[in-house]
C-alpha positions in Angstrom: 105.1 -152.4 -73.7 108.4 -154.3 -73.1 109.1 -157.8 -74.2 109.0 -158.9 -70.5 105.7 -157.1 -69.9 104.2 -158.7 -73.0 105.4 -162.2 -72.0 103.9 -161.7 -68.5 100.6 -160.5 -69.8 100.4 -163.3 -72.4 101.4 -165.9 -69.8 98.8 -164.7 -67.3 96.1 -164.9 -70.0 97.2 -168.5 -70.9 97.2 -169.5 -67.2 93.7 -168.1 -66.7 92.4 -170.2 -69.6 93.4 -173.3 -67.6 90.4 -172.9 -65.3 88.3 -174.5 -68.0 90.3 -177.8 -67.5 89.4 -178.3 -63.8 87.1 -181.3 -64.5 89.4 -183.2 -66.8 92.3 -182.4 -64.5 90.3 -183.9 -61.6 89.7 -187.0 -63.7 93.4 -187.3 -64.5 94.3 -187.0 -60.8 91.8 -189.8 -59.9 93.1 -192.0 -62.7 96.8 -191.5 -61.6 96.0 -191.9 -57.9 94.2 -195.2 -58.5 97.1 -196.5 -60.5 99.8 -195.6 -58.0 97.9 -196.8 -55.0 97.1 -200.1 -56.6 100.7 -201.0 -57.3 100.9 -199.8 -60.9 103.3 -197.3 -62.5 103.4 -194.0 -64.4 105.2 -193.8 -67.7 105.8 -190.3 -69.2 107.0 -189.2 -72.6 107.4 -185.9 -74.3 108.7 -184.6 -77.6 111.3 -181.9 -78.0 111.3 -179.5 -75.0 108.5 -181.6 -73.6 111.0 -184.4 -73.2 112.5 -182.4 -70.3 109.0 -181.9 -68.8 108.4 -185.7 -69.0 111.5 -186.4 -67.0 110.6 -183.6 -64.6 107.1 -185.0 -64.1 108.3 -188.6 -63.6 110.9 -187.4 -61.0 108.1 -185.6 -59.0 106.6 -189.1 -58.4 109.6 -191.3 -58.1 111.4 -188.8 -55.7 108.8 -186.5 -54.2 107.0 -183.3 -55.1 106.4 -181.5 -51.8 105.7 -184.0 -49.1 108.2 -186.4 -47.6 106.8 -189.7 -48.7 107.7 -193.1 -50.2 108.7 -193.1 -53.9 106.1 -194.2 -56.4 107.1 -196.0 -59.7 107.4 -193.5 -62.5 109.5 -193.8 -65.6 110.5 -191.2 -68.1 110.5 -192.8 -71.6 112.7 -189.9 -72.8 115.7 -190.8 -70.5 117.2 -193.7 -72.4 119.2 -192.3 -75.3 120.8 -195.6 -76.3 117.3 -197.2 -76.7 115.9 -194.3 -78.6 118.8 -194.1 -81.1 118.5 -197.9 -81.6 114.8 -197.5 -82.4 115.6 -194.6 -84.8 118.2 -196.8 -86.5 116.2 -200.1 -86.6 112.7 -198.8 -87.0 111.6 -195.1 -87.1 111.7 -192.1 -84.7 107.9 -192.2 -84.6 108.3 -195.5 -82.6 110.7 -194.4 -79.8 107.9 -194.3 -77.2 105.5 -196.8 -78.6 108.0 -199.6 -78.4 108.7 -198.7 -74.7 105.0 -198.7 -74.0 104.7 -202.1 -75.7 107.6 -203.5 -73.6 107.1 -201.8 -70.3 103.4 -200.9 -69.8 100.8 -203.1 -68.2 97.0 -202.7 -67.8 96.5 -200.6 -64.7 99.5 -198.4 -65.5 99.1 -194.8 -66.8 100.9 -193.2 -69.7 101.2 -189.4 -69.8 102.2 -188.0 -73.2 103.2 -184.3 -73.6 103.3 -182.4 -76.8 103.1 -178.6 -77.2 101.7 -178.8 -80.8 99.6 -181.9 -80.4 101.2 -183.0 -83.7 104.1 -185.2 -82.5 103.9 -188.5 -84.2 106.0 -190.3 -81.6 103.5 -189.2 -78.9 100.6 -190.2 -81.0 102.1 -193.6 -81.5 102.7 -194.0 -77.8 99.1 -193.2 -77.0 97.9 -195.5 -79.7 100.0 -198.3 -78.3 98.7 -197.6 -74.8 95.2 -197.9 -76.0 96.0 -201.2 -77.8 97.4 -202.6 -74.6 94.5 -201.4 -72.4 96.7 -198.8 -70.6 95.0 -195.6 -69.5 96.5 -192.4 -70.8 96.6 -188.7 -70.3 97.6 -186.3 -73.1 98.9 -182.9 -72.1 98.6 -181.1 -75.4 98.8 -177.6 -76.7 97.3 -175.3 -79.3 94.0 -177.0 -80.5 95.2 -180.5 -79.5 96.4 -181.3 -83.1 96.0 -184.8 -84.5 96.6 -186.3 -81.1 93.4 -184.9 -79.6 90.9 -187.6 -78.7 93.4 -190.5 -78.7 94.1 -190.5 -74.9 91.8 -191.5 -72.1 91.9 -187.8 -71.0 93.0 -184.8 -72.9 94.3 -181.6 -71.2 94.7 -179.0 -73.9 96.4 -175.7 -73.2 95.1 -173.3 -75.9 97.5 -170.8 -77.6 99.7 -170.2 -80.5 103.0 -169.3 -78.8 105.0 -172.4 -77.8 106.5 -170.7 -74.7 103.1 -169.8 -73.3 101.7 -173.2 -74.0 104.7 -174.8 -72.2 104.2 -172.5 -69.2 100.5 -173.6 -69.1 101.4 -177.3 -69.4 103.9 -176.9 -66.5 101.2 -175.4 -64.3 98.8 -178.3 -65.2 101.3 -181.0 -64.4 102.4 -179.4 -61.1 98.7 -179.1 -60.2 98.3 -182.8 -61.0 101.3 -183.6 -58.8 99.7 -181.6 -55.9 96.3 -183.2 -56.3 97.7 -186.8 -56.4 100.5 -186.4 -53.8 98.1 -185.0 -51.1 96.2 -188.3 -51.3 99.1 -190.8 -51.7 100.0 -192.9 -48.7 103.3 -191.5 -47.2 104.7 -194.9 -46.3 
């Protein structure tokens, strides 16, 4: 079997495993919909390659996903390099998202943290800070959830051991979340 065929087969198997996440994904969609329709905001962070996914996800709500509709407040906490390097210099890299949650999040907002391994200390700290502030959170995790499992309000865990396949599954999850929420968002 070729590399491409193996990648396709493995990806399909990972995507099929996501069916087990239907109920927590529904809960995540309800949580996010309630926040956005009541004037609250979405904050998203991700570590490593998931940083790009965090910016992508925030953009889907601030711009639009599929429907032409009003923008909804969504911030990528990975998008401010100046702030992040200041925190790394003055504090520690583990605090780059937690300090933003501390400064920007309010009760009623939702934080989404994305980590392929589930073992990103900066995502863990952001979720802990959200909990401390009374901010609901959704963790989009990989593998077995790592040490981050159980910290967020809702966990969405894509099982697997290959980072690329986990990331593909995570992307399907957050696109499904966008679809579920956007279809119920007021257009104006």
